[in-house]
C-alpha positions as a LaTeX table, in Angstrom:
\begin{tabular}{lrrr}
\hline
Residue & $x$ (\AA) & $y$ (\AA) & $z$ (\AA) \\
\hline
Met1 & 52.28 & $-22.05$ & 29.71 \\
Thr2 & 48.28 & $-22.46$ & 29.04 \\
Arg3 & 48.04 & $-20.09$ & 26.18 \\
Thr4 & 49.55 & $-17.10$ & 24.67 \\
Cys5 & 47.98 & $-14.42$ & 22.46 \\
Thr6 & 49.70 & $-11.76$ & 20.01 \\
Thr7 & 48.28 & $-9.42$ & 17.49 \\
Gly8 & 49.64 & $-11.21$ & 15.05 \\
Ala9 & 52.78 & $-8.75$ & 14.81 \\
Arg10 & 55.95 & $-10.72$ & 13.47 \\
Asn11 & 57.84 & $-12.94$ & 15.69 \\
Ala12 & 55.46 & $-11.63$ & 18.41 \\
Asn13 & 54.66 & $-15.12$ & 19.64 \\
Ser14 & 58.53 & $-16.11$ & 19.56 \\
Lys15 & 59.33 & $-12.83$ & 21.65 \\
Leu16 & 56.40 & $-13.51$ & 24.23 \\
Tyr17 & 57.79 & $-17.10$ & 24.84 \\
Gly18 & 61.23 & $-15.52$ & 25.41 \\
Val19 & 59.92 & $-13.31$ & 27.55 \\
Ser20 & 57.94 & $-15.36$ & 29.75 \\
Trp21 & 60.68 & $-17.82$ & 30.26 \\
Arg22 & 63.05 & $-14.92$ & 31.37 \\
Ile23 & 60.52 & $-13.34$ & 33.93 \\
Ala24 & 59.73 & $-17.14$ & 35.42 \\
Arg25 & 63.66 & $-17.97$ & 35.57 \\
Thr26 & 64.11 & $-14.82$ & 37.11 \\
Leu27 & 61.19 & $-15.82$ & 39.61 \\
Gly28 & 63.34 & $-18.62$ & 40.34 \\
Phe29 & 61.78 & $-21.76$ & 37.81 \\
Arg30 & 63.95 & $-24.39$ & 36.80 \\
Arg31 & 61.67 & $-25.31$ & 33.86 \\
Leu32 & 58.81 & $-24.32$ & 31.77 \\
Ile33 & 56.41 & $-26.40$ & 29.90 \\
Thr34 & 53.45 & $-26.15$ & 27.43 \\
Tyr35 & 51.74 & $-28.01$ & 24.31 \\
Thr36 & 50.80 & $-28.09$ & 20.69 \\
Gln37 & 48.76 & $-29.78$ & 19.05 \\
Ala38 & 49.22 & $-32.13$ & 16.31 \\
Gly39 & 49.81 & $-30.06$ & 12.72 \\
Glu40 & 50.79 & $-27.09$ & 15.15 \\
Ser41 & 54.34 & $-26.94$ & 13.61 \\
Gly42 & 55.86 & $-25.41$ & 17.18 \\
Ala43 & 58.24 & $-22.98$ & 15.20 \\
Ser44 & 57.45 & $-20.21$ & 17.61 \\
Leu45 & 58.76 & $-22.33$ & 20.71 \\
Arg46 & 61.76 & $-23.43$ & 18.74 \\
Ala47 & 62.84 & $-20.16$ & 17.84 \\
Ala48 & 62.26 & $-19.42$ & 21.83 \\
Gly49 & 64.47 & $-22.16$ & 22.61 \\
Phe50 & 61.98 & $-24.75$ & 23.57 \\
Arg51 & 62.74 & $-28.14$ & 22.73 \\
Pro52 & 59.93 & $-31.40$ & 22.09 \\
Val53 & 60.06 & $-33.80$ & 24.78 \\
Ala54 & 56.86 & $-35.64$ & 24.71 \\
Asp55 & 54.21 & $-36.86$ & 22.19 \\
Leu56 & 51.41 & $-37.60$ & 24.15 \\
Arg57 & 48.21 & $-39.73$ & 23.08 \\
Pro58 & 44.79 & $-37.97$ & 22.19 \\
Arg59 & 42.86 & $-37.85$ & 25.65 \\
Pro60 & 39.41 & $-39.11$ & 25.47 \\
Gly61 & 38.08 & $-35.93$ & 27.54 \\
Trp62 & 38.89 & $-34.02$ & 30.77 \\
Ser63 & 35.00 & $-35.04$ & 31.99 \\
Thr64 & 35.30 & $-37.65$ & 34.74 \\
Val65 & 32.29 & $-38.78$ & 37.58 \\
Ser66 & 34.00 & $-37.18$ & 40.23 \\
Arg67 & 34.78 & $-33.80$ & 37.83 \\
Pro68 & 32.58 & $-33.71$ & 34.89 \\
Arg69 & 33.10 & $-31.63$ & 32.29 \\
Glu70 & 31.72 & $-29.76$ & 29.08 \\
Ala71 & 33.66 & $-31.36$ & 25.75 \\
Arg72 & 35.44 & $-28.56$ & 24.36 \\
Gly73 & 36.19 & $-29.59$ & 20.81 \\
Val74 & 40.02 & $-30.31$ & 21.57 \\
Asp75 & 39.55 & $-34.28$ & 22.63 \\
Gly76 & 41.17 & $-36.91$ & 20.96 \\
Ile77 & 43.97 & $-35.01$ & 19.66 \\
Arg78 & 47.64 & $-35.70$ & 19.93 \\
Arg79 & 49.73 & $-33.21$ & 21.38 \\
Thr80 & 53.59 & $-32.26$ & 21.80 \\
Arg81 & 55.09 & $-31.70$ & 25.28 \\
Trp82 & 57.56 & $-28.67$ & 24.97 \\
Glu83 & 59.91 & $-27.66$ & 27.58 \\
Ile84 & 62.44 & $-24.90$ & 28.41 \\
Arg85 & 64.93 & $-25.73$ & 31.32 \\
Ala86 & 67.65 & $-23.67$ & 33.24 \\
Asp87 & 70.10 & $-26.79$ & 32.90 \\
Arg88 & 70.50 & $-26.36$ & 29.15 \\
\hline
\end{tabular}
């Protein structure tokens, strides 16, 4: 999952993650992953059944010689990879 967005209703993000996983599983997916940035608690992910599986070092940026990109302000931030799996 790349991004979620809610109106701020109570538990909306947790519910959105949960529904997304149920739909993905129905479509045959075995795993769903997403990321949080350092400083984000991941409470909505935990509530939906996701588990932290990796702490990732900061990326220097997304730009490469073969694929130049502008900085978006999220370079150099540690991240956590979260996943939920069908076999758990």
